[in-house]
N, C-alpha and C positions, 0 to 999 in steps of 0.2 A: 208859882208857874204862871206865866202869862198865857193868853189864848193865841199867841201867834209863834210861829217857828220859821227858821230859814229852811229852804229847800230849792232843789233844782226842779224846775217844772217844764215839761216838753209838751208843745202844742202840735209840733210838726217837725219835718226834717230841718236840722239846725246844725250849723257849723259851731264849733267851740266858742268863736269870737262872738256869736249871737246868743250865747247862753250865759246866764247870771243867776246868782242867788236871789231868791224872791221871799217876800214875807207873806206866808199863807196861814190860815187857821190850823192849829193842832187838831187832828181828827177826833171826832167824838166817839167815845167807847160804845160799843154795842155788843149785844150777847154773842158769844161764840168768837169773839176777837178780843185780842190783847194789845194794850198801848205800851210801847217799849220807847225808853229813852235810848236813841242810838248812840253808842260810845264809839263805834268804829265799824268800817265795812271794807270789804275787798271789791276791787273793780274787775269787771269781766268783759271779755270780748263780746258777748251777747248784748251788753249795754251800749257798745259801740255801734253795733249793728242796728239796734233799736233806734238810736237817734240818727243814723245815717240813711236808714231806709224803712225798716220794718214798721215804724210808727205810721207809716201810710196806710196800713192795713186795717181793716174794720174790726178785727178782734182785739186791737189794742185800745185801751181805755184812753180817751183824750179829754182834757190834758192829763198827763201822768207824771208822777215822780218816779224816775227809773231806780234800779238797784235791786238785784235778785238775791241778796244776802246781807246779813249784818249780825253784830254782836252788841249786846246792851243790858239794860236792866228794866225790869217790869215796873211801870209806873202805876198802870190801872189793869188789874187782871180780869175785870169783868167777872163772869161766871165760869173761868177757866180752870180754876183750882191752882194757878200759880199765885205766888206771893208777892207782894210789893217789895221791891228791891232785889229780887231773885235774879241771878245772873243766867242770861239765856243766849242762844243763838236761833237765827231764823234764816231759812232759805226757800227758794223755789215756790212751787204750789201757785204760780201766777204773780209773784211779787214783780212790781215794776212793768207790768203788762196788763193783767186783768184788774189789778188794783194798785195803788201806790206803793212804791217800794221804799228802799233805805237811804236814798240821797237826800236826807233830811236829818232834823235834830229829833224829830219823833216819828214813830212809824206805827200805824194800826194794822195788825197782821192777824190772819185766822189762827186760832189757837192751835190746830192740828199741824201747822207747820212752824210752831215755836217750841224750842227744846231747852230744858234746864240742863245746865252743865255744871261740873265740878272741876275747877282748874286754877292754877296759881299763875298762869301766863298772863302777861300784860295785854291790854286791849288790842294794841297793834299786832301782837303775835296771834291772839285769838281771831282777829279779824282775817287771818290768811288761811283760817280752817274750813269754815263751813262748807261751801259748795266744791272747792278743790280737794281737801282731804276726804270729804264724804263720797266724791266721785271715785277718788283712787281706792279708798277703802272698799266701796261696792264692787268695783271692777276686780280688785285683787282677791277678796275673799268670797263675794256672793257669786260672782261670774267665773272666776278662774279657779277658785277653791285652793288658794295658794298655800303651800306647805313649806316647812323649814328646808326640806331636802330638794326643792325644786330650783331649777335654773331658769330664771325669768328674763324674757327679752322685752325691753320697753322701746318701742319704736317711735322716735319723735319726742325723746325724753328731755330736750332742752326747752321746757316750758313749765309753768307753775304746777300742772298736774303731773308731769314727768318727774319733777324734783321730788313732790310728795310721794309718789310711787316708789321711788328709788329709796327714800328714807324709810318707809314702812317696810319694804322688802328686805332691806339690809337689816333692820331691827330684828325682824322675824328670824334672820340667819339664812336667807336665800342667797345663791350666786346671782348677780345681776349684770346683764349685758345691756348697755344703754346706747341708743343711736341718736346722731343728729345729722342734719343736712349740711352743716358748714363748719369748717374748721375752727372758726372764731368761737364756736359754742362748746368745743370739746371740753374746756377747762371746767364749764358749768356742770358737767356730768361726770366729773372725776371721781365722785364718791361711788360710782358703780364699779364692780370688779373689772370689767372690760368696757371701754368707750370706742365707738366705731363711727367713722364718717359713713353715712348711709347714701350709697349710689343708686339705690332701687333695686338692688339685687343682692340680698343677703342669703338666700337659699344656697347651701354649698359653701358659704363662707362663715357660718357660725354653727357650732355643734353643741349637742347636749341639751337643746332647748326643750323643756317640757311644758312651760307656759309662755304665752306672749300677749302683751299688752299693746295694741296697736293704736297709736294716737295719730297716725298719718291719715288712716282711713282708706277709702276705695282706691286711691291712687296705687298704693302698694300692697293692698291686702291680699291679693292671690299670691303674692311673693312670700308674705308673712306666713300664710298657710303652709307653704312648702318648706318654711325654714324651721318648723317645729318638728320634734320627734314623733314617730307613730304613737297614738295615745295621747298626745299633747293637746292643749286647749288654747285657742286664740279668742281673746276678747277684743272687740272693736269698739272703741269708747270715742276717739277723737276724730277730727277731720281736718287736721293741720295741712293736709295735702291740697285742699281747695276743691276736691271732688266729693260730692255729697251722695252720689249714687253710682252703682256699678252696673252699667248697661251690658246686657248680654251675658250677665252672670249665669253660669250653669252649675248649680250645686253638685250634681253627679260627677261632672268631670273636674270642677275646680276646686272642690274640697278633697283633698288626699284621703285615701282609705284610712280610717282609724283616727283621723284628726277631727277636732270638735270645735265648732264656730259658735261663739255667743257675743253678746253685747251687753252695755250697761246704760240705763236710762235713769238719770238722777233726780226724776221728779217726785220720788216717793221715799223720802226720808221718814224715819220713825225714832221714837224715844229710845227705843231698845237698841238700834244700830247707833245712835249717838252716844248711848251709854258705853257700849263696847268700843267705840272708836276713841273716846276719852280715856277710858281705862287703859288701853293699849298706849295712848300718847303719854299718859302720866307714868305708867310702869316703865316705859323705855326712855322716859325723860326726852322726848322728841321735842325740838324747838323747831316751830314752823318756819319754813323758808319763804321769804317774800322780798319783794323789790322796794322801791322807795316809798317813803311815808310822808304824806301831806296832812296838813290841817284842813278842816272841813271849809274854813274861809278860803283856802287856796285850791279849791277843787278844780278850777278852771286849769291851773297849772298841771294837776293830775291828769286831766282829760288830754292836754296837749302831750304829755308824756306817754300817755296810752297809744295815741294816734302816731307817735314817732316810732313805736316799736322797739324803743332802746331801754326799756325799764329793766330787763334781766330778771324778771320776776313779777310776782303778783304786786300790783300797786295797791297800797293801803291807805284810807282816809280816816283820820281820827277826829274827834271832836275838838 
């Protein structure tokens, strides 16, 4: 192994045309951290936000290698207890912001956000899992306590997180109602039992909903709360609607009697949860859904596709 690697390095706000692979030092291992050979990673909207604006803020390490997740093999476990060659995933915990992330051939990551996995999926399939499927898993089971006999409404389902949520809920045996805001996306959510064009007013037009995963966010949240049965639970996880807060929210008046509101924040994965998630994926033979796959040397093309909004699923980059 040479002491140099290819990586995307950001120093400030930059257009894709101004970004290119650079040769940088492979990070030196230190106690509590694990050096991973990055085999593949999924691209996330948060990374687009990072290079477009967020990198200006003081809490972002600069220069920084972006990327909030990856899959790969352990090269040097340091004192972590991992083994050389062990197959792992890593996500969140400050990746690509507080410290260098996955847009590189190697990544030095804190051991507490690296997780061993058992899977026969190929690297491109695995790369679609970490952040997306963990967020779906946590939203459905930790926050919604999803059960086989539930009717689940997924609002804003025509995105990577929505696709994963439909897969998991259908594998469990739930009835799934999925929504999208444009007719052209209806086919992408056809695996649901019912696919609906969302006009912003679902309350009264859907029935029997016991759990709801709201990926649109504050824009339609009050309507989602009115669309579930009494005793139902709403989990607000996404912000596809472009509104980040709900001004004037009155919990007493805006949450219907007997309806429960929760959320899911994906910054706290654990080995136990990852084990449970992969056991489920393996048991039900779930093949992760993703969009186009690019080679690492072609990452600028992947970034352009991400900015176009035409990927039709999570973009994956492989070594």
